[in-house]
N, C-alpha and C positions, 0 to 999 in steps of 0.2 A: 662721410663715414659709411663703411660698407654695411650692407644690410645683414642682419643675423640670419644664418642659414636655417635655423629652426623656425623662425618667424616666416621666412619665405615659403616654407612648406606647410606652415600652419600646424606644427606639432610641438609637443613639449620637449625639453632637453633630455628627458629620460624615456623618450618614445622608443618602441621596439623597432627592429628591422622591418617587420611586416607593416607596421603603422607608417613608417617612412616611405616604404615602397608604395602603399596604397595612396598616400597623400600625393606623391609625385605622379603616379599614374593618372589621378583625377585632374591635377593641374596641367599636366603636359598635354592631355587631350584637349583641354579648353584653350590652351595658349599656342598650340602648334601652328606655325605659319600656314600650313595647308588648310587650316580651319578658319583662321582670322584674315585670310586674303591679303597677307603681306603687311598687315598693320605694324608700323615700326614700334609702337609702344608695347604691343603684345609680344612681338618678337624679342625685344629686349628683356621683357619679363620672363619669357620662355627660357632664354639663355641663363638668367639668374637662377631660376628654379632648377634647371638641369645641372648647373654648376653645384648648387647646394646638394642635390641628390648624389652626384658623383663623389662628393666628399663624405657625406654622412652614411652612405651605404657601405663604405669600406671601414672596418673596425679600426685599423691603424691610423688612417687619415682622420677619422672622426675623433679619435683620442687626441691627436695633435691639434685638431681644431678646437676641441674643448679646452685645451691647455694654453694654446698660443693665439687662437683666433685665425682669421683668414691668412695672415702672413705665415702661419705654420704649415699651411698646405698649398698655398698658391704663390708663394714667394719664388723669386728667381732661383733656379737650381734645385728646387724641391722635386724629387721624382714623382711623376704623375701629376704635377701641378698645372698651372694655367697654360704653360707652353705646350705641354702634351695634350691637354684637353682641347684647346682651341685649334689644334692641328687636325681635328676630325670635324665632320659635318654633323650639325644638330639633327638633320633629317636622318642620317645613318644611325645615330644613337637612338632616335625615336623608333626607327624600324626594328632595331635589335631588341628594344625593350618591349614593344607591343606586337612584334611579328608582322610589321608592315604599316606604312603610313596610312591614315584614314583616307578613304576615297570620297566621302561626303564633303562637299564644299570645295574640293580641289579644283582649281581652275585650269590646271595644266598637267598633262601626263608626261612624266619624265621620258625623254627620248621619243616623243610622239608629237603630233600636231596639237595646237592649242584648241581648247573648247571655244566655241563662238560666244560672243557676248549675249546678254539677255536683251530682249526688245520690249517695248511698251507701246500700247495703243489705247485709245479711249473709245468705248462703244456706248452710244446713247440708246436707251431703251425706254419703252412706255411703262407707265405705272403698272398696268395690268400684266405686262411681261415680267416685271420684277416680282410680282406676287405669284403668278402661276408658272413662271419659267417660259423659256422660248428657245428656239434654234435660229440663230442669226448667222448670216454670212458677213464677213468683214474683209477688207482689203488691207494688206500690210506690205510695205515696201522695205526690202532689205537684202542682204547677201544670201544667195542660194548656191547650191553646188553647180559648178560649171558643167553643162551637158556635153561639151566637146571633149574635155579631158577627164570627166567624171571625178573631178576634185583633186586630181594628182598635181595639177599645175604644170605638167610637162607636155610639150608638143607631141602629137601623135607619132608613135614609133620610137620615142625616147623615154628615158626614165630619170628619176632623181638619183642623185649620188650623195654619199655621206658628206656632211658639212665639214670642211677642213678647219673651221674656227673652233668648233666645240667637239669635234671628233664623233659626232652623231648623238651626243648626250642631250642636245637641245638647250643646254645651259652653260654659262661661262662662270668659273669660280675665280675669285680674286682673294689674295691673301694680303692682309695689311697688319702692320705692327701696332699694338696698343700697349698701354701700361700693364695689361694683364697677359700679354704675350701675343701670339699670332691669332688673328681673327679671320676666318674663312667665310666669305659671303658668296652667294650664288644668285645669278640673274639670267633671264632668258637670253639666248644668243641673238644678237641683233642681226647677224648675217642671215640666219635661217628662220628667224621668228619663233624659235623654240621648237621647230619641227625636227631638228637633227639632220635635215637634208637640204641640199641646194639644187637648184634647177638650171642646168647648163643651157637648155633650150626651152624657154617658157612657152606655154600655150598662148597663141595669138589672141584668143578670145578673152581670157581672164588675166593675161600678162603674168602668169606664174602663181597667181593667188589661189587657184582652184575654186574660185567662187566669183559670181557676178551679181550685180544688183538687179533685182526684178520685183515687179508688183505681182502678188499672188493673192488668191482668194481662199480664206479659211472658214471653216464652219465652227461656230462657237455654241456650245450647249449651255445656256444660262439656266442654272438650277432655280427651282421655285423658292421664293423667300429671300432672295438677295436684296440688298439695300443700296442706296446711293453711296458711292465711294467704295463698294466692294471690289475686290480684285480676284480675277480668275487666272490661274496659271496653266498654260498649254505647254507641257513638257516636251522638249525636243522640236518645237515649232518656231524657235527664235532664229537669229542670224546664223548662217553656216560658219563653221570654223575655217581657219586658214589651212589650205592644202589638205582637205579631207578630214579636218578636225570635226568632232561632233558638234551639232548645233546647240545653241543655248536655248533658253526657255522664252516664251512670249507671255508677258503679263498684260491682261486685258482689264483695264480700269472701267468700271461701269458708272455711267451717268444716267440717273433715272429722272425722266421728265415728271414734274409734279402733276397731281390730279386736281381738278377743280372742286370735286365733291368730297374726296377722302384725304385725311391726314394720317400719317403713319407715326406710331410710337413703338419702335421695336416690332413685335409681332401683332400689335394691336392696331386696329383701324378705328378712326373716329370720323363721324359725319353729323350733319345737322338736319333736323326735320322741321320744316316750317308748317305750322297749322294755324287755322283761323281761331279767333277768340272764342267763337261759338263752339267749335269742335273741341277745344281744350276744356271749355266749361261743361259741356254736356256729354263729352266722351264720343269716340268714334273709332272706326277701323280705317287705317290709311295705308295704301300700297306704297312700298318703299323699294327703290331699285338698288340692290346690292351688287357686288361684283359677280355673284353667282346667279343673279336673276331677281325677280320681284318677290318680295315677302310682305305679308300683311302684318302691320303693327297695330296692336290694340291699345288705344288710349283710354284710360279710366276717366270718368267725370272729375273735373277739377284739376286736371293736369297743369302743372306750372312750367314756366320757362326754366330751363336748366335740368328738368327731369331727364334721367338717362335710362335708356333701354339697351340691355346687353343681348346681342345675338351671338350665342355660343358657336364657335367654329366657323365664323364667317370672316375671320381676319386673315392674317398672313401665315402661310405654312412655315413651320419651324425648319429653317434651312439645315440644321444639324440634327434633326430628329423627326419624329412622327407628330402628326396632329397640326392644328392651326390655332392661331390666336382668335380673339373675339372682335366683333364689330360693335362699337359703342355709339348709339344714336342719341344725340342730345336734342331735346325738344325746344323749339323757339316759338313762342306764341306771338303771332302778328296782330297788332292793334290797327284797325282800319283807320285811314286818314281821309277817305273820300266818301263820307256818309251822305246819303240823300236826306232831304227834310223828313221824309217818312221814317227813315231808319233812325234819325236823331230822336224823333218823337217816341218811337218804340223804346229806345234806350233810356229816355227820360222817364217813361212810365215804369221801366224796369228798375231804375235807380230809386224812384219814389216808392215803389213797392218794397224795396230793401231798406229804405231810409238812408240812402247814400246821398251826401251833399255833392252837387255838381254845379258847374258854372251855368248861370242862367242864359237863355238864348240871346244872342246879339241881334238887335233890330237892324234891318237893312237901311242903307242910305236913303232909299226912296221913302220908307216909313217915317224916318226922322224928318224929312222935308215936309211930308204931309201934316205931321203933328205941328210943325212950326207955322205952317200957313193956315192951319185950321184955327 
């Protein structure tokens, strides 16, 4: 069953001409093939939306549609029906409506060389570099412009000529018959690779591609506050396009090495501070090494394990704004396990003073033997 044209555009049946036009403008921009990268589902949806607009924008055809449905406007022999509609290019209709196809996201320029593909690399950085930022050099291997022909693909002293298969348009259109009439589809010309030109005498270095594969060194500015898994985009530093086509982008995926002392939670850093039992009980001032240097942490008498001390502005810088997060230091009170006899006696005196019940001292094996023999 054919979809309802009003539902396709998301308008009511009594929608005004302006409402229909605004609805189509919004949906066509979202679904146009130049934006969706040739997605088949989106392209089919774009055709349906455009067909609906073509009918509903015309008062006479809209009236026939309201009365007879799609058969009243798209049936065989109907003036301006499917046969006439599919005889034109959707891209041409989009250009006429919006005043030019959108350039954002377009992967190929009509009648020109194709844009290069996007590249990806992984850059491993230290924890401190992720927090404070860094400038790193990376090596990337991929297509670059051929230095001999300067990207033209033609041997020195020769030039490219117009492709005879596509007539210089860079694309080949095919017409097929469907139940709705003629459908025109366009695809990049395979002979010229979408450039619209052919190379009678190719460059011997790049064999007519206008690019060669090389390893190059790039400088990456890592901003402060990035995290593991963050991605940086270097616009125009990706693989070169075919025969002078603009380069793609290079995406740098960051891998941050973990730190032994600090854990990260967003813009907040967390760390542990180990103190002796006596320090926690009596209070003290302990030096603590932060990412910014040593800071003195004051412990009040009776500090317990798990007590947290927040150091404002000693965390991770906000990557999309000003300021920094905090550093939260969690206290861990260490209980000694290697007490000497004198230390045990002192602790037993302390326990007796407080009235705390503790385990009685364990006699040594030698004392037990003496008692048995005596």
